Backbone bond lengths (Angstrom), bond angles and torsions (degrees), N, CA, C in turn:
res aa  C-N    CA-C-N  psi(-1)  N-CA   C-N-CA  omega(-1)  CA-C   N-CA-C  phi
1 M - - - 1.466 - - 1.525 109.39 -
2 N 1.316 116.38 135.64 1.450 121.81 179.94 1.525 111.20 -54.94
3 E 1.350 115.61 141.43 1.469 120.25 -176.23 1.519 112.85 -59.59
4 V 1.340 117.29 -41.14 1.469 119.40 -178.49 1.529 111.08 -68.85
5 I 1.335 116.78 -29.77 1.459 119.43 176.85 1.524 110.14 -68.13
6 V 1.335 116.28 -41.13 1.461 120.39 177.02 1.520 110.65 -61.84
7 M 1.349 116.16 -43.54 1.462 119.33 178.95 1.523 111.08 -63.84
8 G 1.332 117.11 -39.28 1.464 120.44 176.90 1.515 111.80 -62.47
9 L 1.326 116.18 -41.18 1.465 120.77 178.74 1.520 111.23 -65.24
10 L 1.336 116.23 -48.25 1.469 119.90 -178.00 1.529 111.64 -68.74
11 G 1.329 116.72 -38.39 1.463 119.72 179.12 1.510 112.17 -64.04
12 S 1.331 116.81 -43.55 1.464 120.07 179.01 1.527 111.06 -70.73
13 L 1.337 117.41 -31.97 1.468 120.33 175.92 1.524 110.54 -64.54
14 A 1.338 116.52 -45.57 1.468 120.18 178.78 1.518 110.93 -61.81
15 A 1.346 116.84 -41.96 1.462 120.11 178.93 1.522 110.78 -63.86
16 G 1.329 116.52 -41.83 1.455 120.21 -179.54 1.517 113.05 -65.16
17 M 1.322 117.12 -35.00 1.460 120.83 -179.10 1.521 112.34 -68.07
18 C 1.332 116.61 -16.91 1.465 119.70 178.54 1.524 112.36 -67.25
19 T 1.340 117.25 -16.03 1.456 118.22 174.71 1.523 110.99 -62.46
20 S 1.326 116.36 -31.09 1.463 120.16 177.99 1.520 111.13 -64.95
21 L 1.344 116.29 -38.16 1.466 119.53 178.69 1.524 110.53 -62.45
22 G 1.320 115.51 -41.79 1.460 119.32 -179.80 1.509 112.73 -67.70
23 A 1.337 117.22 -29.90 1.455 120.73 -177.81 1.530 112.92 -79.21
24 I 1.319 117.88 -14.25 1.471 120.52 -177.07 1.529 112.65 -60.59
25 P 1.356 119.87 -46.24 1.473 118.09 178.07 1.519 113.31 -58.64
26 A 1.344 116.78 -36.76 1.468 119.34 177.67 1.518 110.63 -65.69
27 L 1.335 116.83 -35.40 1.462 121.24 178.19 1.523 111.23 -66.53
28 L 1.340 115.77 -38.92 1.462 120.03 -175.17 1.525 113.22 -86.16
29 F 1.331 116.36 -38.91 1.469 119.40 -170.20 1.526 114.68 -120.36
30 G 1.317 117.91 -5.63 1.451 119.53 -176.08 1.514 111.55 86.79
31 R 1.316 115.80 -163.70 1.459 121.02 -175.25 1.519 111.53 -71.02
32 P 1.362 117.65 135.27 1.468 120.06 176.51 1.519 110.89 -72.85
33 G 1.335 116.25 168.68 1.453 120.56 177.60 1.514 111.57 -66.19
34 Q 1.317 115.79 162.56 1.457 121.08 -176.52 1.522 111.76 -61.23
35 R 1.333 117.62 -39.91 1.463 120.15 -178.37 1.527 111.05 -66.41
36 V 1.321 116.51 -43.44 1.463 120.44 -180.00 1.524 110.33 -65.19
37 E 1.315 116.20 -44.47 1.463 120.06 179.95 1.520 111.06 -61.63
38 T 1.324 117.39 -43.54 1.460 121.27 179.83 1.522 111.29 -66.35
39 L 1.322 116.81 -41.41 1.465 121.30 177.63 1.522 111.07 -59.21
40 M 1.327 116.74 -43.82 1.463 120.62 -177.10 1.523 111.53 -72.30
41 L 1.324 117.04 -35.96 1.458 119.33 174.85 1.528 110.72 -63.08
42 G 1.335 116.08 -43.11 1.457 120.10 176.72 1.516 111.83 -61.19
43 F 1.329 116.70 -39.57 1.463 121.39 177.61 1.526 110.33 -60.04
44 A 1.327 116.59 -45.01 1.465 120.38 178.91 1.525 110.69 -60.58
45 A 1.336 116.99 -42.24 1.462 120.83 178.89 1.522 111.02 -63.93
46 G 1.327 117.62 -41.02 1.458 121.13 179.71 1.513 112.40 -63.57
47 V 1.346 116.55 -42.08 1.464 120.65 177.92 1.521 110.40 -62.12
48 M 1.333 116.19 -45.55 1.459 119.94 -178.99 1.526 111.48 -64.86
49 L 1.332 117.01 -37.91 1.463 120.55 179.93 1.529 110.62 -65.34
50 A 1.336 116.61 -46.20 1.469 119.80 179.06 1.528 110.89 -65.24
51 A 1.333 117.00 -39.99 1.461 120.08 178.14 1.523 110.82 -62.11
52 S 1.323 116.70 -37.62 1.464 120.60 179.15 1.524 110.98 -61.91
53 V 1.334 116.03 -40.73 1.469 120.49 -176.79 1.524 111.57 -79.94
54 F 1.337 116.60 -57.52 1.465 121.24 -169.62 1.531 113.73 -82.11
55 S 1.335 118.12 -29.31 1.464 120.51 -175.86 1.520 113.34 -105.63
56 L 1.337 117.48 -9.85 1.460 119.34 -178.00 1.528 112.83 -124.71
57 I 1.340 117.81 -57.38 1.459 119.46 -175.38 1.529 111.77 -68.34
58 I 1.335 116.94 -49.38 1.473 119.20 -179.60 1.526 111.31 -62.33
59 P 1.356 120.21 -49.24 1.474 118.95 174.77 1.528 112.67 -61.03
60 G 1.349 116.69 -30.73 1.454 119.05 177.09 1.508 112.19 -64.96
61 L 1.324 116.69 -41.66 1.464 121.03 176.17 1.527 111.03 -64.15
62 Q 1.332 116.51 -38.78 1.465 119.94 178.17 1.525 110.84 -66.99
63 A 1.342 116.13 -39.94 1.465 119.91 179.10 1.522 111.47 -66.89
64 A 1.322 116.49 -25.39 1.470 120.42 179.73 1.522 112.03 -67.85
65 D 1.344 117.44 -12.20 1.461 120.02 176.90 1.526 111.25 -59.47
66 A 1.353 115.52 -29.07 1.462 119.64 -179.39 1.522 112.29 -78.00
67 V 1.324 116.35 -11.14 1.470 120.91 -176.63 1.521 111.69 -106.69
68 F 1.334 116.25 -44.09 1.468 120.68 -175.01 1.530 110.56 -130.28
69 Q 1.315 115.47 150.85 1.455 121.20 172.18 1.524 111.16 -96.48
70 S 1.298 116.74 -28.61 1.454 122.12 -177.78 1.523 111.04 -75.51
71 E 1.335 116.25 130.33 1.459 120.26 177.63 1.524 110.82 -64.57
72 N 1.312 116.19 -35.02 1.459 120.38 178.28 1.528 111.01 -63.89
73 A 1.316 116.62 -41.12 1.464 120.93 179.17 1.526 110.78 -65.96
74 K 1.323 116.65 -39.43 1.471 120.21 178.41 1.524 110.47 -62.89
75 A 1.330 115.21 -43.96 1.456 119.17 -179.68 1.526 111.08 -64.15
76 L 1.334 116.23 -40.67 1.461 120.12 179.61 1.523 111.27 -66.77
77 L 1.336 116.63 -36.00 1.464 119.68 175.67 1.521 110.10 -60.12
78 A 1.339 116.12 -45.69 1.462 120.05 179.59 1.522 111.14 -63.71
79 V 1.317 116.16 -41.40 1.470 120.08 177.47 1.527 110.27 -59.38
80 G 1.329 115.89 -46.23 1.449 120.07 -179.77 1.516 112.52 -63.09
81 G 1.336 116.86 -43.96 1.455 120.65 -179.90 1.521 112.22 -63.44
82 I 1.331 116.75 -44.08 1.460 121.10 -179.34 1.534 110.66 -63.49
83 L 1.335 115.92 -46.18 1.459 119.43 -178.77 1.530 111.56 -66.39
84 M 1.331 117.60 -35.35 1.464 119.95 178.04 1.529 110.82 -68.09
85 G 1.335 116.39 -37.98 1.464 119.24 176.94 1.509 112.01 -63.01
86 G 1.337 115.83 -44.56 1.457 119.34 177.20 1.514 112.18 -64.44
87 A 1.355 116.28 -41.12 1.462 120.54 -179.80 1.523 111.27 -64.36
88 A 1.329 116.50 -37.62 1.467 120.33 179.31 1.517 110.77 -62.35
89 L 1.325 116.62 -43.70 1.472 119.61 179.04 1.513 110.66 -68.64
90 W 1.337 117.70 -36.04 1.463 120.01 177.56 1.525 110.85 -62.31
91 L 1.338 116.28 -43.16 1.460 119.96 179.86 1.521 111.58 -65.92
92 I 1.326 116.74 -40.26 1.466 120.08 178.05 1.519 110.01 -61.90
93 H 1.320 116.45 -45.49 1.457 120.79 179.00 1.529 111.45 -66.06
94 R 1.331 115.33 -32.79 1.467 119.08 -177.02 1.525 112.09 -69.90
95 F 1.329 116.07 -37.34 1.462 118.84 -171.63 1.530 114.81 -112.41
96 S 1.330 118.01 -8.25 1.463 119.75 177.96 1.518 109.38 -97.56
97 P 1.331 118.31 130.30 1.468 119.62 176.75 1.517 110.47 -69.52
98 H 1.307 116.98 124.27 1.462 121.50 177.48 1.514 107.39 -155.25
99 E 1.316 116.17 174.63 1.454 118.96 -175.76 1.513 110.99 -135.31
100 H 1.329 115.91 126.64 1.462 121.21 170.93 1.518 108.13 -76.01
101 F 1.309 116.28 143.63 1.451 119.56 -177.85 1.520 112.67 -66.23
102 I 1.340 117.39 -23.28 1.462 120.30 -178.10 1.516 111.63 -108.74
103 S 1.342 117.24 -51.21 1.452 119.63 -172.18 1.516 114.23 -85.40
104 G 1.337 117.75 -10.46 1.449 120.38 174.04 1.520 113.35 94.66
105 P 1.343 117.62 -160.25 1.461 122.45 -173.02 1.521 112.75 -65.22
106 E 1.350 115.24 151.64 1.455 121.55 177.00 1.515 107.54 -151.59
107 G 1.327 116.67 157.00 1.452 120.81 176.99 1.517 111.94 90.95
108 A 1.345 115.46 -150.79 1.452 120.13 179.90 1.525 110.78 -62.98
109 D 1.341 116.82 162.39 1.460 122.08 -176.68 1.528 110.38 -59.67
110 P 1.347 118.16 115.98 1.455 121.07 -174.61 1.522 113.38 -95.96
111 K 1.333 118.95 12.67 1.461 120.21 -168.78 1.523 113.02 -65.16
112 D 1.340 117.13 -23.54 1.451 119.16 -177.32 1.531 112.76 -92.64
113 L 1.321 116.23 0.06 1.458 119.65 179.62 1.518 110.33 -101.57
114 A 1.332 115.71 141.89 1.460 119.51 174.47 1.521 108.91 -64.10
115 R 1.334 116.71 149.36 1.464 121.44 -176.08 1.527 111.29 -58.18
116 I 1.313 117.78 -37.79 1.461 119.81 -177.72 1.519 110.74 -62.51
117 W 1.353 117.78 -33.60 1.456 119.60 -179.67 1.514 111.58 -73.67
118 L 1.309 117.73 -26.62 1.458 120.05 173.34 1.522 110.17 -64.54
119 F 1.325 116.46 -40.30 1.461 120.10 177.00 1.526 110.85 -66.44
120 V 1.321 116.29 -42.59 1.458 119.81 -179.06 1.529 110.63 -61.57
121 I 1.331 116.62 -42.99 1.467 120.14 178.51 1.526 110.80 -63.28
122 A 1.341 117.01 -42.66 1.461 120.38 179.16 1.525 111.06 -60.57
123 I 1.328 116.45 -43.24 1.459 120.46 -179.46 1.533 110.55 -67.44
124 T 1.332 115.58 -36.55 1.457 119.74 177.26 1.521 111.24 -60.34
125 L 1.335 115.84 -40.82 1.461 120.03 178.85 1.521 111.23 -61.80
126 H 1.332 117.20 -31.21 1.460 120.41 176.71 1.527 111.52 -71.87
127 N 1.323 116.41 -46.05 1.461 120.30 -166.51 1.524 114.28 -82.80
128 F 1.317 118.09 -29.69 1.459 119.52 -176.02 1.529 112.89 -60.32
129 P 1.352 119.67 -51.40 1.471 118.47 -179.97 1.523 113.01 -65.55
130 E 1.331 117.23 -27.14 1.461 119.11 176.29 1.527 110.17 -65.68
131 G 1.341 116.11 -45.98 1.462 119.43 176.83 1.514 111.94 -63.31
132 M 1.330 116.66 -38.83 1.455 121.14 178.31 1.525 110.68 -61.34
133 A 1.345 116.00 -39.84 1.469 119.88 179.96 1.528 110.71 -62.26
134 V 1.327 116.88 -42.59 1.470 120.11 178.39 1.525 110.22 -64.57
135 G 1.328 116.30 -44.46 1.460 119.50 179.61 1.515 112.54 -61.66
136 V 1.330 116.49 -41.96 1.465 120.43 178.25 1.523 110.22 -63.52
137 G 1.344 115.89 -38.64 1.461 119.59 179.31 1.513 112.57 -59.42
138 F 1.328 116.82 -43.10 1.466 120.63 177.49 1.524 111.53 -76.44
139 G 1.333 116.57 -35.29 1.456 120.69 -175.24 1.512 113.66 -62.44
140 G 1.317 117.53 -24.74 1.454 120.92 177.63 1.510 113.83 -75.79
141 G 1.333 117.20 -5.68 1.460 121.22 178.82 1.512 114.33 90.25
142 D 1.339 117.84 -3.75 1.464 121.70 178.37 1.530 107.74 -92.35
143 V 1.323 115.48 93.73 1.466 120.54 -174.69 1.524 111.21 -64.33
144 D 1.321 117.20 -38.72 1.463 119.80 -179.87 1.521 111.69 -63.08
145 N 1.324 116.80 -42.01 1.457 120.08 178.59 1.527 110.64 -65.76
146 G 1.323 116.52 -42.27 1.458 120.19 177.53 1.518 111.96 -62.87
147 R 1.328 116.15 -39.28 1.466 119.72 179.19 1.517 111.35 -66.51
148 A 1.332 117.25 -42.06 1.464 120.62 177.61 1.529 110.88 -61.06
149 L 1.341 115.87 -41.91 1.457 119.70 178.24 1.522 111.47 -64.17
150 A 1.334 116.61 -44.11 1.463 120.18 -179.28 1.523 111.02 -61.73
151 I 1.337 116.93 -42.68 1.466 120.64 179.13 1.519 110.53 -66.37
152 G 1.333 116.34 -45.15 1.463 119.81 -178.96 1.517 112.36 -63.71
153 I 1.334 117.30 -46.72 1.461 120.49 179.00 1.521 110.32 -65.27
154 G 1.321 116.56 -37.96 1.460 119.54 177.28 1.524 111.97 -62.14
155 I 1.326 116.39 -42.23 1.468 120.70 178.52 1.519 110.87 -62.74
156 Q 1.338 116.62 -44.35 1.460 118.50 -178.85 1.530 111.52 -72.25
157 N 1.334 117.66 -20.77 1.462 119.77 176.85 1.526 112.13 -70.87
158 I 1.323 117.14 -21.34 1.464 119.53 179.74 1.527 110.84 -65.88
159 P 1.344 119.50 -55.50 1.468 117.81 175.58 1.520 112.85 -66.13
160 E 1.327 117.49 -30.10 1.468 119.57 177.85 1.525 110.08 -65.83
161 G 1.337 116.80 -40.75 1.461 120.05 177.66 1.515 111.79 -62.60
162 L 1.330 116.44 -39.55 1.459 120.59 177.09 1.522 110.82 -65.33
163 A 1.332 116.61 -42.80 1.460 120.06 -178.96 1.526 111.63 -64.19
164 V 1.326 116.22 -39.73 1.461 120.25 179.66 1.528 110.41 -65.83
165 A 1.328 116.23 -47.16 1.463 119.76 179.40 1.520 111.02 -62.44
166 A 1.334 116.42 -40.91 1.463 120.34 179.25 1.518 111.22 -63.60
167 A 1.348 116.23 -40.56 1.458 119.56 179.15 1.522 111.43 -64.38
168 L 1.322 117.02 -37.98 1.460 120.31 177.28 1.523 111.02 -66.14
169 L 1.324 115.98 -36.21 1.467 119.22 178.56 1.523 111.01 -62.21
170 T 1.336 116.48 -36.38 1.463 118.96 -179.79 1.526 111.96 -68.23
171 Q 1.342 116.82 -19.03 1.459 120.83 179.15 1.526 112.52 -91.58
172 G 1.340 116.39 6.25 1.452 120.54 174.34 1.513 115.93 95.82
173 Y 1.348 118.00 5.45 1.452 119.59 178.26 1.525 110.26 -78.68
174 S 1.326 115.84 152.72 1.460 120.53 -179.42 1.524 110.03 -70.84
175 R 1.342 115.90 164.44 1.461 119.94 179.81 1.521 111.24 -61.51
176 I 1.321 117.12 -44.04 1.468 119.72 -178.01 1.522 110.65 -67.23
177 H 1.338 117.28 -37.29 1.457 120.91 178.09 1.527 110.06 -64.51
178 A 1.327 116.56 -46.12 1.467 120.79 179.37 1.523 110.78 -61.72
179 F 1.323 116.92 -40.50 1.466 120.94 179.84 1.526 111.24 -64.52
180 L 1.322 116.45 -45.66 1.460 120.19 -177.23 1.528 111.66 -66.09
181 V 1.338 116.66 -43.71 1.460 119.66 179.94 1.528 110.37 -64.04
182 S 1.338 116.68 -44.32 1.460 120.69 179.20 1.527 110.76 -61.31
183 S 1.321 116.64 -40.80 1.469 120.78 -179.41 1.521 111.73 -67.45
184 L 1.327 116.39 -44.42 1.459 120.75 -176.47 1.526 112.31 -65.57
185 T 1.324 116.93 -31.36 1.462 118.44 -178.39 1.522 111.79 -65.77
186 G 1.331 116.95 -23.35 1.456 119.70 177.57 1.520 112.56 -65.32
187 L 1.343 116.71 -19.85 1.462 120.02 -179.55 1.520 112.29 -71.99
188 V 1.335 117.79 -8.54 1.457 120.99 175.23 1.527 110.52 -71.26
189 E 1.313 116.78 -30.10 1.463 120.48 -174.41 1.531 113.51 -61.44
190 P 1.349 119.71 -43.69 1.470 116.91 178.41 1.524 113.58 -64.19
191 V 1.333 118.01 -24.94 1.467 120.11 174.58 1.528 109.12 -64.37
192 G 1.348 115.89 -48.92 1.458 119.72 176.37 1.517 111.51 -62.75
193 G 1.344 116.51 -38.43 1.455 120.47 179.55 1.516 112.55 -63.01
194 L 1.331 116.56 -42.35 1.463 120.81 179.54 1.529 111.04 -64.65
195 I 1.327 116.01 -42.93 1.464 119.76 179.87 1.529 110.57 -65.52
196 G 1.344 116.06 -47.37 1.463 119.74 -179.00 1.510 112.73 -60.97
197 A 1.350 116.99 -46.20 1.459 120.57 -179.02 1.521 111.47 -66.27
198 S 1.315 116.77 -38.93 1.470 120.75 -177.71 1.516 111.44 -66.41
199 V 1.334 116.47 -44.17 1.458 120.25 -175.05 1.529 111.12 -66.63
200 V 1.335 116.61 -50.54 1.469 118.31 -174.02 1.521 112.23 -74.33
201 S 1.343 117.72 -20.79 1.461 119.38 178.48 1.527 111.82 -75.16
202 L 1.337 117.16 -13.42 1.463 120.61 -179.75 1.515 112.25 -71.50
203 S 1.329 116.72 -32.18 1.460 119.47 -176.04 1.514 110.39 -156.87
204 E 1.338 115.98 139.52 1.453 120.12 177.16 1.525 111.24 -66.55
205 Y 1.322 117.31 -20.07 1.458 120.77 179.28 1.530 112.03 -74.11
206 L 1.338 116.44 -22.47 1.458 120.10 179.26 1.526 112.45 -85.57
207 L 1.339 116.75 -19.69 1.466 120.06 -174.38 1.523 113.14 -59.83
208 P 1.351 120.50 -51.48 1.474 118.00 -179.57 1.513 112.76 -61.97
209 W 1.330 117.18 -35.09 1.461 119.98 176.44 1.530 110.86 -65.43
210 G 1.323 116.28 -42.94 1.460 119.89 -179.70 1.517 112.76 -64.11
211 L 1.333 116.37 -42.90 1.459 120.55 -179.53 1.525 111.55 -64.45
212 T 1.321 116.86 -47.37 1.469 119.58 -177.78 1.528 111.26 -72.78
213 F 1.318 117.67 -32.80 1.464 121.03 175.75 1.527 110.40 -61.70
214 A 1.339 116.10 -46.29 1.461 120.32 178.34 1.524 111.05 -61.45
215 A 1.341 116.43 -38.74 1.463 120.04 178.10 1.521 111.08 -63.17
216 G 1.320 116.61 -44.70 1.461 119.94 179.47 1.516 112.25 -61.43
217 A 1.337 116.54 -40.56 1.464 120.37 178.58 1.521 111.12 -62.71
218 M 1.340 116.64 -41.51 1.454 120.36 -178.78 1.522 111.25 -70.11
219 I 1.338 117.57 -39.50 1.464 120.28 178.94 1.526 110.06 -63.20
220 W 1.324 116.62 -39.20 1.462 119.86 177.33 1.531 110.44 -60.60
221 L 1.334 116.43 -45.10 1.463 120.49 179.90 1.517 111.43 -60.73
222 I 1.324 116.30 -41.85 1.458 120.40 -179.05 1.521 110.85 -58.53
223 S 1.343 115.84 -48.41 1.458 120.26 -176.15 1.518 113.11 -76.69
224 D 1.334 116.53 -38.46 1.461 119.99 -172.82 1.523 113.15 -84.43
225 E 1.333 117.28 -29.39 1.459 120.42 -172.49 1.532 113.71 -114.21
226 I 1.336 115.95 -53.56 1.464 118.24 -167.59 1.520 112.36 -80.89
227 I 1.339 118.13 -51.29 1.464 119.79 -177.20 1.529 112.26 -58.89
228 P 1.350 119.14 -43.37 1.474 117.12 176.81 1.527 113.39 -57.94
229 E 1.331 117.08 -30.53 1.460 119.89 178.94 1.525 111.94 -67.66
230 T 1.345 116.81 -26.12 1.463 119.83 -178.75 1.526 112.52 -83.26
231 H 1.338 117.61 -12.72 1.462 121.30 -176.77 1.524 110.71 -101.10
232 R 1.298 114.53 57.24 1.459 119.87 177.33 1.518 109.06 -141.47
233 H 1.302 116.40 160.29 1.464 122.79 178.25 1.520 112.72 62.92
234 G 1.332 118.33 14.11 1.453 120.39 175.45 1.514 115.66 70.45
235 V 1.344 117.79 22.89 1.474 120.39 -179.21 1.529 110.38 -122.29
236 A 1.334 116.98 34.17 1.464 121.27 -176.32 1.521 112.54 -60.78
237 K 1.355 117.70 -29.30 1.470 119.69 -178.89 1.525 111.38 -62.97
238 Y 1.332 117.37 -31.05 1.467 119.73 176.45 1.525 109.70 -65.64
239 G 1.319 116.86 -37.08 1.454 120.19 175.88 1.515 111.64 -64.43
240 T 1.330 116.77 -40.11 1.459 120.82 179.13 1.530 110.77 -65.09
241 V 1.322 116.44 -42.20 1.469 119.94 176.50 1.525 110.11 -61.18
242 G 1.332 116.55 -42.06 1.458 120.49 178.18 1.517 112.16 -61.64
243 I 1.337 117.12 -41.50 1.459 120.77 178.62 1.520 110.56 -61.01
244 M 1.339 116.95 -44.99 1.465 120.59 179.84 1.526 111.23 -60.61
245 I 1.329 116.17 -46.62 1.468 120.21 -178.93 1.526 110.92 -64.81
246 G 1.342 115.97 -44.88 1.460 119.59 179.73 1.520 112.09 -63.12
247 F 1.328 116.43 -39.45 1.464 120.21 -178.83 1.525 110.97 -63.34
248 V 1.341 116.91 -49.86 1.475 118.97 -177.16 1.525 111.04 -70.18
249 A 1.341 117.90 -29.96 1.469 120.15 177.74 1.524 110.42 -65.14
250 M 1.335 116.70 -45.80 1.465 119.94 179.38 1.514 111.08 -69.30
251 M 1.330 117.78 -36.87 1.457 120.46 176.79 1.521 110.53 -61.05
252 Y 1.331 116.24 -42.56 1.468 120.47 179.13 1.529 110.41 -62.81
253 L 1.334 116.88 -44.79 1.460 120.28 179.17 1.516 111.17 -60.88
254 D 1.327 116.57 -41.63 1.452 119.92 -178.31 1.519 111.77 -66.31
255 V 1.327 116.31 -40.56 1.464 120.00 -179.50 1.523 111.63 -69.13
256 T 1.321 117.18 -40.57 1.468 120.59 -173.89 1.525 113.44 -84.79
257 L 1.331 117.82 -25.78 1.465 120.22 -176.46 1.518 113.27 -94.92
258 V 1.342 117.08 -22.71 1.475 119.91 -177.40 1.511 110.56 -92.58
């Protein structure tokens, strides 16, 4: 197996396992307060937003140098990749049965699925593009960029793991059940990482598409899933503070590690 593919797999696996770290407080203490939960969700969104810009879109534009000489063509490639990533997540959400923790069921008719599987599918939709982004980062051969992405996604998985476990607790699941489900969902990320690293390592022409596609998928998740979760219970400002902190934290990691 190609070395960069192995690094993409291991990097996304490490990032995915960070969901277990986030779920530990829920296991020990139960659900956090609304302000803390909103702050941490905002932090996760900020990290993902900065990773989309600094670790995916900008490197994608740089990688496009190998495909196009025209700046206009490079920009259009990035536009196309971002929109395709967002469209892919929209289609998955449109036709896959899953459940938002606040707004309820979405997608295909979920009546024949147990409620826990609706949560598992929803969490899978979150984690797969994150793992893919890490895999794409390594698959391009830029180890520093892949490492920054793995660290950033891993950091944002900690509050995400807590939020997932906390949401399960509100549905009546036990602490150990919430912890185990939250932890297991992180194992989806290395699947995305392996696919992302494998595809873009095949050709330098696929790398800019892969990077911008992953960015588009993550931006869609931020707007469609995470930010709406922070605008409830009248504590949206905590979510905004979290986004700011998460954004500058990931920006700092990207600048110093790459």
